[in-house]
C-alpha positions as CSV (number, residue, x, y, z in Angstrom):
1,X,201.1,96.1,60.0
2,X,201.1,98.4,63.1
3,X,197.4,98.0,63.6
4,X,196.9,94.3,62.8
5,X,200.2,92.8,64.0
6,X,202.7,95.0,65.9
7,X,200.1,96.4,68.5
8,X,198.3,93.0,69.1
9,X,201.8,91.4,69.4
10,X,202.8,94.0,71.9
11,X,199.6,93.7,73.9
12,X,200.2,89.9,74.1
13,X,203.9,89.6,74.8
14,X,204.8,93.1,76.0
15,X,204.2,92.2,79.6
16,X,206.9,89.6,79.2
17,X,209.3,91.1,77.0
18,X,209.8,94.3,78.9
19,X,213.1,95.3,77.4
20,X,212.1,94.8,73.8
21,X,211.7,97.8,71.6
22,X,208.5,97.2,69.7
23,X,209.0,100.5,67.8
24,X,211.8,98.8,65.8
25,X,209.6,95.8,64.7
26,X,209.8,95.5,60.8
27,X,208.2,93.3,58.2
28,X,210.4,91.8,55.6
29,X,208.8,90.2,52.4
30,X,210.5,87.2,50.9
31,X,209.4,84.8,48.0
32,X,207.5,81.8,49.3
33,X,209.9,79.4,47.5
34,X,212.8,81.0,49.3
35,X,211.1,80.6,52.6
36,X,210.2,77.0,52.0
37,X,213.3,75.8,50.3
38,X,216.1,77.9,51.8
39,X,217.4,76.6,55.2
40,X,219.6,79.6,55.9
41,X,216.6,81.6,57.1
42,X,214.0,79.0,58.2
43,X,210.4,80.1,58.6
44,X,209.1,77.2,60.7
45,X,209.0,74.6,57.9
46,X,211.8,73.6,55.6
47,X,211.8,71.3,52.6
48,X,215.2,70.5,51.1
49,X,214.7,70.9,47.3
50,X,217.6,68.5,46.7
51,X,215.5,65.7,48.3
52,X,212.7,66.4,45.9
53,X,215.1,66.2,42.9
54,X,216.7,63.1,44.2
55,X,213.4,61.4,44.7
56,X,212.3,62.3,41.2
57,X,215.6,60.9,39.9
58,X,215.0,57.7,41.8
59,X,211.6,57.4,40.2
60,X,213.0,57.9,36.8
61,X,215.8,55.4,37.4
62,X,213.4,52.7,38.5
63,X,211.2,53.4,35.5
64,X,214.3,53.2,33.3
65,X,215.4,49.9,34.7
66,X,211.9,48.5,34.4
67,X,211.7,49.6,30.8
68,X,215.2,48.0,30.0
69,X,214.0,44.9,31.8
70,X,210.8,44.7,29.7
71,X,212.8,45.2,26.5
72,X,215.2,42.3,27.5
73,X,212.2,40.0,28.4
74,X,210.3,40.9,25.2
75,X,213.3,40.1,23.1
76,X,214.0,36.8,25.0
77,X,210.4,35.8,24.4
78,X,210.8,36.5,20.7
79,X,212.1,33.0,20.1
80,X,208.8,31.5,21.2
81,X,207.0,33.8,18.7
82,X,209.3,33.5,15.8
83,X,207.1,31.0,14.0
84,X,204.1,33.3,14.4
85,X,206.0,36.2,12.9
86,X,207.3,34.0,10.0
87,X,203.8,32.9,9.2
88,X,202.4,36.4,9.2
89,X,205.1,37.7,6.9
90,X,204.5,34.8,4.4
91,X,200.9,35.6,4.4
92,X,201.7,39.2,3.3
93,X,202.2,41.1,6.6
94,X,204.5,44.1,6.1
95,X,207.1,45.0,8.5
96,X,205.2,48.1,9.5
97,X,202.2,46.1,10.6
98,X,204.5,43.6,12.6
99,X,206.2,46.6,14.3
100,X,202.8,48.2,15.0
101,X,201.5,44.9,16.5
102,X,204.3,44.6,19.0
103,X,204.3,48.2,19.9
104,X,200.5,48.1,20.4
105,X,200.9,45.0,22.8
106,X,203.6,47.0,24.8
107,X,201.3,50.0,24.9
108,X,198.4,47.9,26.2
109,X,200.6,46.3,28.8
110,X,201.8,49.7,30.0
111,X,198.3,51.0,30.2
112,X,197.2,47.9,32.2
113,X,200.2,48.4,34.5
114,X,199.3,52.0,35.2
115,X,195.7,51.1,36.0
116,X,196.9,48.6,38.5
117,X,199.4,51.0,39.8
118,X,196.6,53.6,40.2
119,X,194.6,51.0,42.2
120,X,197.5,50.2,44.5
121,X,198.4,53.9,45.0
122,X,195.9,54.4,47.8
123,X,197.1,51.7,50.2
124,X,200.8,52.3,49.2
125,X,200.3,56.1,49.9
126,X,199.6,55.1,53.5
127,X,203.0,53.5,53.6
128,X,204.6,56.4,51.8
129,X,203.2,58.8,54.3
130,X,204.4,56.8,57.3
131,X,208.0,56.6,55.8
132,X,208.2,60.2,54.8
133,X,206.2,61.6,57.7
134,X,203.8,63.4,55.4
135,X,200.0,63.6,55.0
136,X,199.4,63.4,51.3
137,X,196.0,62.3,50.0
138,X,194.1,62.2,46.7
139,X,192.1,65.3,47.8
140,X,195.3,67.3,47.6
141,X,195.4,66.8,43.7
142,X,193.2,67.4,40.7
143,X,192.1,64.3,39.0
144,X,192.5,66.2,35.7
145,X,196.1,66.7,36.3
146,X,196.6,63.1,37.5
147,X,194.9,61.7,34.3
148,X,196.9,63.9,32.0
149,X,200.1,62.8,33.7
150,X,199.2,59.2,33.5
151,X,198.4,59.4,29.8
152,X,201.7,61.2,29.1
153,X,203.5,58.5,31.3
154,X,201.8,55.7,29.3
155,X,202.9,57.1,26.0
156,X,206.5,57.8,27.0
157,X,206.9,54.4,28.6
158,X,205.2,52.7,25.6
159,X,207.6,54.3,23.2
160,X,210.6,53.7,25.5
161,X,210.0,50.1,26.2
162,X,208.1,49.1,23.0
163,X,210.0,50.6,20.1
164,X,213.3,48.6,20.3
165,X,211.8,45.1,20.7
166,X,209.2,45.9,18.0
167,X,212.1,47.0,15.7
168,X,214.1,43.9,16.4
169,X,211.2,41.4,16.0
170,X,209.9,43.0,12.8
171,X,213.4,42.6,11.1
172,X,213.1,38.7,11.2
173,X,213.5,37.0,7.8
174,X,210.5,34.8,7.1
175,X,212.7,32.3,5.1
176,X,215.2,31.9,8.0
177,X,212.3,31.3,10.4
178,X,210.2,28.9,8.3
179,X,212.9,26.9,6.7
180,X,213.2,23.5,8.4
181,X,211.2,24.9,11.3
182,X,214.3,26.4,12.8
183,X,214.2,28.6,15.9
184,X,215.2,32.0,14.9
185,X,218.5,33.0,16.7
186,X,218.3,36.4,18.3
187,X,221.6,38.2,19.3
188,X,220.8,41.9,19.8
189,X,224.2,43.5,20.6
190,X,222.4,46.5,22.1
191,X,221.0,44.3,24.8
192,X,224.5,43.9,26.3
193,X,224.7,47.7,26.6
194,X,221.3,47.7,28.3
195,X,222.4,45.1,30.8
196,X,225.5,47.1,31.7
197,X,223.5,50.3,32.1
198,X,221.0,48.6,34.2
199,X,223.4,46.9,36.4
200,X,225.6,50.0,36.8
201,X,222.6,51.8,38.2
202,X,221.9,49.0,40.6
203,X,225.6,48.9,41.9
204,X,225.5,52.7,42.4
205,X,222.2,52.4,44.4
206,X,223.7,49.4,46.4
207,X,226.9,51.6,47.2
208,X,224.6,54.5,48.1
209,X,222.5,52.5,50.5
210,X,225.7,51.1,52.1
211,X,227.3,54.4,52.6
212,X,224.2,56.0,54.0
213,X,223.9,53.1,56.5
214,X,227.5,53.6,57.6
215,X,227.1,57.4,57.9
216,X,223.9,57.1,59.9
217,X,225.5,54.5,62.3
218,X,228.5,56.9,62.6
219,X,226.2,59.7,63.7
220,X,224.1,57.6,66.0
221,X,227.2,56.5,67.9
222,X,229.4,59.6,67.8
223,X,230.4,61.1,71.1
224,X,228.5,64.4,71.2
225,X,230.6,65.7,74.1
226,X,227.8,65.4,76.7
227,X,225.6,62.9,78.4
228,X,222.2,63.0,76.6
229,X,220.6,59.9,78.3
230,X,218.0,59.9,81.2
231,X,217.3,63.6,80.7
232,X,213.6,64.5,81.0
233,X,212.5,68.0,79.6
234,X,209.3,69.5,80.6
235,X,208.2,72.4,78.5
236,X,207.3,75.7,80.0
237,X,203.7,76.5,78.9
238,X,203.9,80.3,79.1
239,X,206.2,83.4,78.6
240,X,205.3,84.8,82.0
241,X,208.5,85.3,84.0
242,X,206.7,85.3,87.3
243,X,205.1,81.9,86.5
244,X,208.5,80.6,85.4
245,X,210.1,81.7,88.6
246,X,207.4,80.2,90.8
247,X,207.3,76.8,88.9
248,X,211.2,76.6,88.8
249,X,211.5,77.2,92.5
250,X,208.8,74.7,93.3
251,X,210.3,72.0,91.0
252,X,213.7,72.6,92.4
253,X,212.5,71.9,95.9
254,X,210.6,68.9,94.6
255,X,213.7,67.5,92.7
256,X,215.8,67.7,95.8
257,X,213.2,65.5,97.7
258,X,213.2,62.8,95.1
259,X,216.1,60.2,95.2
260,X,215.5,59.3,91.6
261,X,216.3,62.8,90.4
262,X,220.0,63.4,90.3
263,X,220.1,67.1,89.0
264,X,217.5,69.7,88.1
265,X,218.2,72.6,85.7
266,X,216.6,74.4,82.8
267,X,217.4,76.2,79.6
268,X,216.2,78.3,76.7
269,X,216.5,76.8,73.2
270,X,217.8,73.3,73.1
271,X,220.5,70.9,72.1
272,X,218.8,70.3,68.8
273,X,220.0,73.6,67.2
274,X,217.6,76.0,69.0
275,X,219.6,79.2,70.1
276,X,220.0,82.8,69.8
277,X,222.3,84.4,67.3
278,X,224.2,87.4,68.6
279,X,226.6,89.6,66.7
280,X,229.9,91.1,68.1
281,X,232.8,92.9,66.6
282,X,236.3,91.4,66.9
283,X,239.4,93.3,65.5
284,X,237.0,95.5,63.4
285,X,235.3,92.4,61.8
286,X,231.7,91.3,62.4
287,X,231.4,87.9,64.0
288,X,228.5,85.7,65.2
289,X,228.1,83.5,68.2
290,X,225.3,81.1,69.4
291,X,223.9,81.9,72.8
292,X,222.1,79.6,75.2
293,X,220.4,80.7,78.4
294,X,220.9,77.9,81.0
295,X,220.1,77.5,84.6
296,X,222.4,76.3,87.5
297,X,223.5,72.6,87.3
298,X,223.2,72.7,83.5
299,X,226.8,71.7,83.0
300,X,226.8,69.1,85.8
301,X,223.6,67.5,84.5
302,X,225.1,66.9,81.0
303,X,228.5,66.1,82.4
304,X,230.2,68.8,80.3
305,X,234.0,69.1,81.1
306,X,235.6,72.4,81.8
307,X,238.9,73.3,80.3
308,X,239.4,76.2,82.6
309,X,237.4,78.2,85.1
310,X,234.0,77.1,86.7
311,X,230.3,76.8,86.0
312,X,227.6,79.2,87.4
313,X,227.1,78.9,91.1
314,X,224.3,80.1,93.4
315,X,227.0,80.7,96.1
316,X,228.7,83.5,94.1
317,X,226.4,86.6,93.9
318,X,228.4,88.2,91.1
319,X,227.2,85.6,88.6
320,X,223.7,87.3,88.6
321,X,225.2,90.8,88.3
322,X,224.0,92.8,85.2
323,X,227.4,94.7,85.2
324,X,229.8,91.8,85.4
325,X,227.5,89.7,83.0
326,X,229.1,86.3,83.9
327,X,229.3,83.9,81.0
328,X,230.7,80.5,80.1
329,X,232.1,80.0,76.6
330,X,233.1,77.0,74.6
331,X,236.6,76.4,73.5
332,X,235.9,77.6,69.9
333,X,234.7,81.0,71.1
334,X,237.5,81.3,73.6
335,X,240.2,80.6,70.9
336,X,238.5,82.9,68.5
337,X,238.7,85.8,71.0
338,X,242.4,85.3,71.0
339,X,244.9,86.8,73.6
340,X,242.2,89.1,75.1
341,X,240.3,86.1,76.3
342,X,241.0,85.5,80.0
343,X,238.9,84.0,82.7
344,X,237.7,86.3,85.4
345,X,238.2,89.4,83.2
346,X,235.6,91.4,81.4
347,X,235.9,90.9,77.7
348,X,235.0,94.0,75.6
349,X,234.2,92.0,72.4
350,X,231.4,89.9,73.8
351,X,230.5,92.4,76.6
352,X,230.8,89.7,79.3
353,X,233.1,88.4,82.0
354,X,234.3,84.8,81.1
355,X,234.1,82.7,84.3
356,X,234.7,79.4,82.6
357,X,235.6,77.6,79.3
358,X,233.7,74.3,78.6
359,X,235.0,71.7,76.3
360,X,233.5,71.8,72.8
361,X,230.2,69.8,72.4
362,X,227.7,69.4,69.7
363,X,224.8,71.7,70.5
364,X,223.3,71.2,67.0
365,X,223.2,68.7,64.2
366,X,226.4,67.0,63.0
367,X,226.0,68.4,59.5
368,X,227.5,71.6,61.0
369,X,230.9,72.3,62.6
370,X,230.9,73.4,66.3
371,X,230.6,77.2,66.2
372,X,231.4,79.8,68.8
373,X,228.9,79.4,71.8
374,X,228.1,81.5,74.8
375,X,226.2,80.4,77.9
376,X,224.4,83.0,80.0
377,X,222.4,82.5,83.2
378,X,218.6,82.3,82.6
379,X,217.1,84.4,85.3
380,X,213.6,85.3,84.2
381,X,212.4,82.8,81.7
382,X,213.2,79.1,80.8
383,X,211.7,77.2,77.8
384,X,212.4,73.8,79.4
385,X,212.7,72.4,83.0
386,X,215.2,69.5,82.9
387,X,215.6,66.5,85.2
388,X,218.5,64.1,85.3
389,X,216.8,60.8,86.3
390,X,218.4,57.6,87.6
391,X,218.5,54.6,85.2
392,X,215.4,52.5,85.6
393,X,213.4,55.3,87.4
394,X,212.1,57.2,84.4
395,X,208.5,56.0,84.2
396,X,208.0,56.3,88.0
397,X,209.6,59.7,88.1
398,X,207.3,60.9,85.2
399,X,204.1,59.7,86.9
400,X,205.1,61.4,90.3
401,X,206.1,64.6,88.5
402,X,202.9,64.8,86.6
403,X,201.0,64.9,89.9
404,X,203.3,67.6,91.3
405,X,203.0,69.6,88.1
406,X,199.1,69.6,88.4
407,X,199.4,70.9,92.0
408,X,201.9,73.7,91.1
409,X,200.3,74.9,87.9
410,X,196.6,73.9,88.4
411,X,195.5,73.8,84.8
412,X,198.5,73.9,82.4
413,X,199.3,70.8,80.3
414,X,202.2,68.6,81.3
415,X,204.2,68.4,78.1
416,X,207.5,66.5,78.1
417,X,210.1,65.0,75.9
418,X,213.5,63.4,76.3
419,X,216.8,65.0,75.4
420,X,218.0,62.0,73.4
421,X,214.8,61.8,71.4
422,X,214.9,65.5,70.8
423,X,218.5,65.1,69.3
424,X,217.4,62.1,67.3
425,X,214.7,64.2,65.6
426,X,217.4,66.2,63.9
427,X,218.4,63.2,61.9
428,X,214.8,62.0,61.0
429,X,215.1,63.4,57.5
430,X,218.4,61.6,56.9
431,X,217.0,58.3,58.3
432,X,213.9,58.6,56.1
433,X,216.3,59.0,53.1
434,X,218.1,55.9,54.2
435,X,214.9,53.9,54.2
436,X,213.9,55.3,50.7
437,X,217.3,54.4,49.3
438,X,217.2,51.0,50.7
439,X,213.8,50.3,49.3
440,X,214.7,51.7,45.9
441,X,217.9,49.6,45.9
442,X,216.1,46.4,46.7
443,X,213.3,47.1,44.1
444,X,215.9,48.1,41.4
445,X,217.9,45.0,42.0
446,X,214.8,42.8,41.9
447,X,213.8,44.3,38.5
448,X,217.3,44.1,37.1
449,X,217.6,40.5,38.1
450,X,214.5,39.8,36.1
451,X,216.2,41.4,33.1
452,X,219.3,39.4,33.6
453,X,217.1,36.2,33.8
454,X,215.6,37.2,30.5
455,X,218.9,37.8,28.8
456,X,220.4,34.6,30.1
457,X,217.4,32.7,28.5
458,X,218.2,34.4,25.2
459,X,221.8,33.1,25.6
460,X,220.7,29.6,26.5
461,X,218.3,29.4,23.5
462,X,220.8,30.7,21.1
463,X,223.5,28.2,22.1
464,X,221.3,25.2,22.5
465,X,223.0,23.3,19.7
466,X,226.5,24.3,21.0
467,X,225.6,23.1,24.5
468,X,224.5,19.7,23.1
469,X,227.6,19.2,21.2
470,X,229.8,20.2,24.2
471,X,228.1,17.6,26.4
472,X,228.3,14.9,23.8
473,X,232.0,15.6,23.6
474,X,232.4,15.2,27.3
475,X,231.8,18.7,28.9
476,X,230.6,18.5,32.4
477,X,228.0,20.7,34.1
478,X,230.7,23.0,35.6
479,X,232.2,23.5,32.1
480,X,228.8,24.4,30.5
481,X,227.8,26.8,33.3
482,X,231.2,28.5,33.1
483,X,230.8,28.9,29.3
484,X,227.3,30.4,29.5
485,X,228.2,32.7,32.4
486,X,231.5,34.0,31.4
487,X,230.1,36.6,29.0
488,X,227.7,37.8,31.7
489,X,230.4,38.1,34.3
490,X,232.4,40.3,31.9
491,X,229.3,42.7,31.6
492,X,229.0,42.7,35.3
493,X,232.6,43.6,35.9
494,X,232.3,46.3,33.4
495,X,229.2,47.7,35.2
496,X,231.1,47.6,38.6
497,X,234.1,49.4,37.1
498,X,231.8,52.2,35.8
499,X,229.7,52.3,39.0
500,X,232.7,52.7,41.2
501,X,233.8,56.4,40.2
502,X,230.1,57.3,39.6
503,X,229.1,56.0,43.1
504,X,232.1,57.7,44.8
505,X,231.2,61.1,43.1
506,X,227.5,60.9,44.1
507,X,228.2,59.8,47.7
508,X,231.1,62.1,48.3
509,X,228.8,65.0,47.3
510,X,226.1,63.7,49.7
511,X,228.6,63.5,52.6
512,X,229.7,67.0,52.1
513,X,226.4,68.0,53.8
514,X,227.9,66.5,57.0
515,X,230.7,68.4,58.8
516,X,231.4,65.1,60.6
517,X,231.4,62.1,58.2
518,X,232.9,58.8,57.4
519,X,235.6,58.6,54.8
520,X,235.0,56.5,51.6
521,X,237.5,53.6,51.5
522,X,238.5,51.1,48.8
523,X,237.1,48.1,50.8
524,X,233.6,49.6,50.5
525,X,233.8,49.2,46.7
526,X,235.3,45.8,46.9
527,X,232.5,44.6,49.3
528,X,229.7,46.0,47.2
529,X,231.3,44.7,44.0
530,X,231.5,41.2,45.4
531,X,227.9,41.2,46.6
532,X,226.8,42.6,43.2
533,X,228.6,39.8,41.4
534,X,227.1,37.2,43.6
535,X,223.5,38.5,43.0
536,X,224.1,38.7,39.3
537,X,225.5,35.1,39.1
538,X,222.5,33.9,41.1
539,X,220.2,35.6,38.6
540,X,221.9,34.1,35.4
541,X,223.0,30.8,37.0
542,X,219.6,29.3,37.0
543,X,219.4,29.3,33.1
544,X,222.9,28.3,32.8
545,X,222.4,25.3,35.1
546,X,219.1,24.4,33.5
547,X,220.8,24.3,30.1
548,X,223.8,22.4,31.4
549,X,221.6,19.5,32.9
550,X,219.4,19.2,29.8
551,X,219.5,16.0,27.7
552,X,222.0,16.7,24.8
553,X,220.0,14.6,22.5
554,X,217.0,16.8,22.9
555,X,219.3,19.8,22.5
556,X,220.5,18.6,19.1
557,X,217.0,17.7,17.9
558,X,215.9,21.3,18.4
559,X,218.1,22.2,15.5
């Protein structure tokens, strides 16, 4: 470690980190999974394991809805094949052979679907990578593993989606089917349970998409406590304090000469959660605070409000004194320090003199509460040089600044970003999750509506004679549609009642990851429930209206 890391590290950065004790440099080994999935001690890349589990659950839910949907459609199509089944049984076919026939048809359909899915995977993978900001390709996986997984998936889906329809269809009595060429009436009670389960999942997904949208809108529009707009941030390309001082002084002079630049400042870390963690002892208890190193005009640039005291000033020499150690703290830290916290007085706990107290502002993601924060004056190194630019002048300012940067640094690249974009990056994962939930919700509702369409066709076929009699006796279209839809509406209401507490529990747990969040209200459930009922009625209404406007004479002749 000393020969291959510590010494090379000291040779590279020792000229910049003159006060750093490289002798105390230590290596700590951690399991890779702990590094990759544990955000408490980030290592440069972090993947939330919960997101992986949630994505897996979404895939399973959509496959389950699709399987239930196929079952409903297969059963609804049984009426058209009832004569075929009756003839086969009269000719000696056993129930086992009929069951095997329908299961085999399902299995072949699943295999064909998986093949088509595999063919669509490559173009859809590009869309997935774009949404998830990943770089997955086929070369990352073994074809052997993919094929084994697809075979297992085909068998599981074939059994899941094919067994129940095959069981129902194989139970048909040949005498009931063939006698007088009657259409066999199918009324599988379990299909109602499937519709309730299917639509419950859809309503939960709809509620999840709705809540995520509201939360992301809340985050996007919440006052962070500072002005993040029109702030240009140019990255310092080196650790060299002499280079930093030279460039900062030149840029400061340049900024004053430009009418489009309102303020010039700088900082170490950032307002996207980048900071130093420092420990201190308060009343015998170990505490932690966040520390940002900032330049003059930092508070003025971001329009941060002072509760008491003042910001750093070039006119006051003591602000740069290593003995006084001037610092500006936020309200949270000032209140934590208690009665010993006074402006202009050296504080033993944080080993600094508090010259000002700034109003609390969000210097990291809204998933965390505002923590104790200390600002110190950056004197030797700054990670970013910051410019507050007038509205409408940004592009022109960047072009001029790029030319000035080239003259000042000669060969270093001009890398810049915007403060508001830097802050928005903190919520990219949540916004990607928002897009995924919306897509899953739309897809699940579409599949579920196909299932409802199939079940409504079962209902219409089974009640053909009843509908004809009702129309002959004077029932109008509205009466028939109401009669055919009432049973479905009851199932949908049951699904919504089940989905309400389930959706509340799921989304309330999701919102716990945010320290600042919306509150779940009763009107949210009412709104989603109403929309769900409208969508469901649209799905079953077609078959009901079709049956209602049919000629009653033809309806009676079918029997």
